[in-house]
N, C-alpha and C positions, 0 to 999 in steps of 0.2 A: 503493500498499499504506499509505503514512503517512497519507493521508487517511481511509481506512478505519479505522486505528488510532485517530486522532483522533477521529473519529465515534464509535467504540464507547466509547471512555473518557467524551466528553460525555455520551452516552446513559446511561450508568452513573451519572455524577455527576447527571444530571437525575432519575433513578428514585430515587436515595438521597434526594434533596430532597423528592420527592413522596411517598415512603413514609415518611421519618422513621427516625431510627436507634434511637431508645429504644424502651422499653415504653410502651403506651398506658395512660394512667390509667382505672381503672374508673369507669363513670358512676354517678352517685348516682341512684338511682331513687325515693328518698323525697321529693325536693323537688318542690314543687308546680309545676304547668305555668304557664307564664308566659303572659299575655296576649297575644293576636294584635293585629296592627296594626289590623285591622278593629274589633276590639272596643274598643281604646283610643279609635279615631276616633270610634265611635258614642258612647262615654261622654262624650268631650270635646264633641260636637256637643249632646247632650241634656242637659248640664250635671250629669250624675252625679258627675263627678269634683269639680267645685266644692262640691257638696252634701257629699261624702265628707270633703274638706278642712275645711269648715266645722263639720261634727260632730266631727271629731277635734279642731279648735281649741277648740271648746266644752268638750270634755272635759278638755283641757289647763288652760283657764281654770279650770274647776270645782275641778280638784285644786289649782291654786295658791291658789285663793281659801280652800280648806279648809285648806291648810297655813299660809297666812298666819293665819286665825283661830285655829288651834290654837296657833301661836307667840305670837300676842298674849295669848290667854289663859294660857298657861304663864308669861308675862312678868308679867302682871297678879297673879299669886299669889304 
């Protein structure tokens, strides 16, 4: 009888762990879907990822250069 009681208590505890005790958070459906593993692998093999990073770096350099030029022009005046 004690074994059955212990077994039932352990099963109840296990079920609580699996189901959780709190409210579940609502899922945000407005976030864009993440890229899958296959898509990430294909983009890595084809070089698309490197090209994207290169374009992003180019834009950052361009913005920094424009800011530097603007700061230099303001200092000259």
